[in-house]
C-alpha positions in Angstrom: 0.0 0.0 0.0 3.1 2.3 -0.3 2.7 5.1 -2.7 5.4 4.6 -5.4 5.8 7.7 -7.5 5.9 7.5 -11.3 9.5 8.6 -11.1 10.4 5.7 -8.8 8.5 2.8 -10.5 11.4 2.0 -12.8 13.8 1.9 -9.9 11.5 -0.5 -8.0 11.2 -2.9 -11.0 15.0 -2.6 -11.5 15.7 -3.6 -7.8 13.3 -6.5 -8.0 14.6 -7.6 -11.4 18.2 -7.7 -10.2 17.2 -9.7 -7.0 15.2 -12.2 -9.0 18.0 -12.8 -11.5 20.5 -13.1 -8.7 18.2 -15.7 -7.1 18.2 -17.8 -10.3 14.8 -16.8 -11.6 14.4 -16.9 -15.4 12.8 -13.7 -16.8 10.0 -14.7 -19.2 8.8 -11.2 -20.2 9.3 -7.6 -19.4 6.7 -4.9 -20.2 8.4 -1.5 -20.5 5.2 0.5 -20.8 5.6 3.9 -19.1 2.3 3.8 -17.2 2.1 0.0 -16.6 5.5 -1.6 -16.4 5.8 -5.2 -15.4 8.3 -8.1 -15.1 7.5 -11.8 -15.2 9.8 -14.6 -14.1 9.7 -18.3 -13.5 11.5 -19.9 -10.5 13.6 -23.0 -10.6 10.8 -25.0 -8.9 8.1 -23.9 -11.3 6.5 -20.9 -9.6 5.6 -18.0 -12.0 6.0 -14.6 -10.3 5.2 -11.1 -11.5 5.5 -7.6 -10.4 3.1 -5.2 -12.2 2.2 -1.6 -11.8 -1.5 -1.1 -12.5 -4.0 1.8 -12.4 -3.0 4.8 -10.3 0.4 3.2 -9.6 -1.0 0.3 -7.6 1.8 -2.3 -7.4 1.0 -6.0 -7.4 3.1 -9.1 -6.7 1.4 -12.2 -8.1 2.5 -15.8 -7.8 1.2 -18.8 -9.6 2.2 -22.1 -8.2 2.8 -25.4 -9.9 0.5 -28.2 -9.1 0.4 -28.8 -5.4 -1.5 -31.0 -2.9 -4.3 -29.6 -0.9 -3.3 -28.6 2.6 -4.5 -26.5 5.5 -3.5 -22.8 5.5 -2.9 -21.1 8.8 -4.4 -17.7 9.5 -2.0 -14.7 9.1 0.0 -13.8 12.2 0.4 -10.2 11.1 -2.1 -7.4 10.9 -3.0 -5.9 7.5 -1.4 -2.5 6.8 -4.5 -1.2 5.0 -8.1 -1.1 5.9 -9.8 -3.6 3.6 -13.6 -3.3 3.7 -15.1 -6.5 2.3 -18.2 -4.5 1.3 -16.2 -1.8 -0.6 -16.9 -1.4 -4.3 -13.6 0.5 -5.0 -10.1 -0.9 -5.3 -8.0 0.5 -2.4 -5.3 2.9 -3.5 -1.8 3.2 -2.1 -1.9 5.5 0.9 1.3 5.0 2.9 4.0 7.6 2.3 7.7 6.6 2.0 10.3 9.4 1.9 12.1 7.4 -0.8 9.6 5.5 -2.9 6.9 8.2 -2.8 9.3 11.0 -3.8 9.0 12.7 -7.2 11.7 14.0 -9.4 14.2 16.3 -7.7 13.8 20.0 -8.3 16.4 21.4 -10.7 17.6 24.9 -9.9 17.8 27.3 -12.8 21.2 28.9 -13.2 21.7 32.5 -14.3 24.4 33.4 -16.7 
């Protein structure tokens, strides 16, 4: 739910891309679209993972697993960082500010000659 400014989205994808490659993930596709960049990888054990930037800069990690056996899933032990109303009709938008990730382009001072 962190606000990732348009100026920082490429950096976020770059950091994730380098980590995934270093971890041995195989890049299957990259979308370099200015408004909706994305990277898609496949792990050594068959998981398909993606990082996409969607409407209004909403960042999503998605994971598709290879075939697995059915098993019980424990309840989360951590509290959600955003209020999620099950009755809401709108997609929640990022609302947590980060001094780095939410920052815009630095101001450039004009010089006088």
